[in-house]
VODO-373279 format. One line per 4 residues: number of its first residue (from 1); for each residue x, y, z of C-alpha. Coordinates in Angstrom, 3 decimals. Layout:
NUM = X Y Z  ...
END
This chain:
1 = -11.905 38.778 -5.581  -14.566 36.542 -7.132  -15.862 33.398 -5.539  -17.504 30.524 -7.356
5 = -21.057 29.241 -6.974  -22.160 25.808 -8.147  -25.537 26.442 -9.632  -27.216 24.086 -12.080
9 = -27.117 25.203 -15.691  -30.239 24.010 -17.500  -30.111 24.452 -21.273  -33.214 25.277 -23.281
13 = -31.783 23.214 -26.166  -31.715 19.992 -24.132  -34.766 17.736 -23.721  -36.422 18.283 -20.362
17 = -35.851 14.598 -19.484  -32.045 15.055 -19.253  -30.584 15.896 -15.831  -29.497 19.462 -15.225
21 = -25.830 20.143 -15.862  -23.621 21.344 -13.071  -20.374 23.222 -12.867  -17.443 21.026 -11.825
25 = -14.662 22.063 -9.512  -11.190 20.640 -8.879  -10.927 18.880 -5.502  -8.685 16.432 -3.716
29 = -10.876 14.163 -1.571  -9.861 10.720 -0.413  -12.186 7.805 0.106  -13.021 4.183 -0.723
33 = -15.226 2.709 -3.407  -16.874 -0.617 -4.031  -17.460 -2.149 -7.480  -20.451 -4.298 -8.415
37 = -18.574 -7.484 -7.349  -18.207 -5.925 -3.869  -14.445 -5.556 -4.044  -13.257 -2.358 -2.268
41 = -10.361 -0.066 -3.114  -9.008 3.320 -2.005  -9.697 6.266 -4.325  -9.310 10.014 -4.778
45 = -11.931 12.341 -6.237  -10.077 14.984 -8.295  -13.034 16.794 -9.920  -16.679 16.832 -9.005
49 = -19.990 18.502 -9.572  -23.307 17.721 -7.862  -24.008 15.498 -10.872  -20.819 13.567 -11.451
53 = -17.384 12.730 -9.994  -13.965 12.087 -11.552  -12.342 9.302 -9.574  -8.685 8.206 -9.616
57 = -8.832 4.498 -8.868  -6.590 1.393 -8.986  -9.375 -0.822 -10.411  -11.395 0.704 -13.235
61 = -14.544 -1.372 -13.602  -16.703 -1.226 -16.729  -18.905 1.389 -18.379  -22.337 1.135 -16.818
65 = -21.123 -0.650 -13.689  -22.624 0.527 -10.399  -20.185 2.064 -7.914  -20.752 2.961 -4.235
69 = -18.150 5.301 -2.660  -17.585 6.834 0.705  -15.722 10.148 0.279  -14.205 12.186 3.046
73 = -16.352 15.262 3.917  -19.083 14.202 1.460  -20.150 10.799 2.746  -21.784 8.176 0.536
77 = -22.149 8.694 -3.187  -23.287 6.199 -5.748  -23.821 5.969 -9.454  -22.740 4.268 -12.654
81 = -19.447 4.514 -14.522  -20.097 6.738 -17.532  -16.600 7.344 -18.909  -12.939 6.464 -18.477
85 = -10.226 8.999 -17.660  -6.479 8.679 -17.227  -6.012 6.547 -14.120  -9.692 6.279 -13.259
89 = -13.287 6.810 -14.287  -16.254 9.156 -14.141  -19.450 8.239 -12.321  -22.790 9.986 -12.504
93 = -24.013 10.857 -8.999  -27.445 9.421 -8.270  -28.940 11.727 -5.626  -32.148 13.460 -4.711
97 = -32.470 17.208 -5.502  -32.003 17.955 -1.807  -28.790 15.948 -1.608  -27.511 17.599 -4.811
101 = -28.086 20.945 -3.183  -26.050 19.824 -0.180  -23.258 18.623 -2.484  -23.367 21.966 -4.273
105 = -22.929 23.858 -1.009  -20.026 21.631 0.051  -18.294 21.851 -3.329  -18.749 25.635 -3.374
109 = -16.875 25.771 -0.084  -14.065 23.599 -1.516  -13.884 25.819 -4.613  -13.719 29.043 -2.622
113 = -11.408 27.760 0.090  -8.374 28.151 -2.168  -9.530 31.398 -3.740  -10.044 32.985 -0.320
117 = -6.887 31.329 1.062  -8.693 29.529 3.907  -6.264 27.000 5.447  -7.875 23.599 6.067
121 = -6.777 23.388 9.675  -7.566 26.960 10.779  -11.335 26.928 10.404  -11.862 26.207 14.068
125 = -10.481 27.290 17.438  -7.462 25.314 18.586  -6.711 23.840 21.987  -3.885 21.930 23.669
129 = -5.257 18.546 24.755  -4.968 17.226 28.298  -3.367 13.964 27.077  -0.893 14.605 24.309
133 = 0.612 11.212 23.551  -0.939 9.175 20.784  -0.099 6.887 17.891  -0.373 7.264 14.121
137 = -1.138 4.217 11.975  -0.641 4.169 8.198  -2.836 2.085 5.876  -0.101 -0.521 5.463
141 = -0.050 -1.126 9.223  3.098 0.851 10.095  2.575 2.847 13.253  4.494 5.542 15.085
145 = 4.306 7.233 18.437  3.456 10.925 18.207  2.815 13.927 20.426  -0.186 16.126 19.801
149 = 0.689 19.843 19.736  -2.815 21.176 19.484  -6.262 20.185 18.205  -9.328 21.712 16.623
153 = -12.712 20.253 15.737  -11.409 19.622 12.196  -7.784 18.615 12.644  -4.588 18.493 14.693
157 = -0.896 19.467 14.678  1.277 16.520 15.551  4.952 16.198 16.528  6.345 13.089 14.853
161 = 9.693 11.857 13.483  8.349 10.681 10.099  6.512 12.789 7.557  4.046 10.814 5.402
165 = 3.357 12.376 1.998  0.734 15.092 1.679  -2.733 13.537 1.274  -1.716 10.261 2.956
169 = -4.638 8.672 4.810  -3.808 7.883 8.438  -5.479 6.868 11.666  -4.501 8.849 14.768
173 = -5.822 7.174 17.890  -9.245 6.120 16.621  -9.714 9.131 14.252  -9.418 8.809 10.483
177 = -7.535 11.678 8.950  -5.155 12.712 6.179  -1.898 14.664 6.085  -2.381 18.226 4.823
181 = 0.894 19.989 5.755  4.471 19.391 6.876  6.419 21.610 9.308  9.826 21.299 11.011
185 = 8.813 18.958 13.862  5.867 17.150 12.417  2.694 17.285 10.394  -0.786 18.820 10.318
189 = -3.704 16.464 9.777  -7.298 17.001 8.847  -9.965 14.732 10.288  -12.272 12.904 7.867
193 = -15.248 14.592 9.464  -15.603 17.704 11.595  -16.333 16.878 15.248  -18.896 18.689 17.413
197 = -17.096 18.945 20.770  -13.507 18.956 22.011  -14.020 16.160 24.530  -14.902 13.731 21.692
201 = -11.748 14.785 19.799  -9.543 14.267 22.862  -11.035 10.887 23.683  -10.753 9.645 20.072
205 = -7.132 10.744 19.667  -5.863 8.760 22.634  -3.890 5.637 21.759  -5.152 2.442 23.283
END
């Protein structure tokens, strides 16, 4: 079984002033982006390297236009649109060498997760919360009562009558998350960021 590593690939034939080239990996990361006129839209990054990102987006912008995006698990990225793809665009990632190394480590994990068959919601110990009733809110404002089956620092299993599509962004209590799996009585969700302690997860999942 071979895992991938995202190392830079400098070429001796390229001028030393060009940025190093990086290996891209297929990903599925949700987020939001802002164009130069400050309009914001939801987006999905479908391929990324520490040097660029392929973004599926409802509003394309123009070549050379500056984009700022906040991507689940990665945080803020920014750069200029360098190319158009079907349904979106490519941006170069303006980042310090240290931040590029951090992106490389994160993307390596995403690349190897599927190869090693690491389920998204089983990376952390799971617990049954003290208060199990909560509410799920979709981006269009629809909301539904739900019952939390168990939680981890990175996600939760939720009993609910409806099943939003895989990848759907939701808010559960005050936690931003996305749907990653369906099962008979409900859904599994992954939080936008991994939490540090269970008490924060429990408090954030409670419906007001």
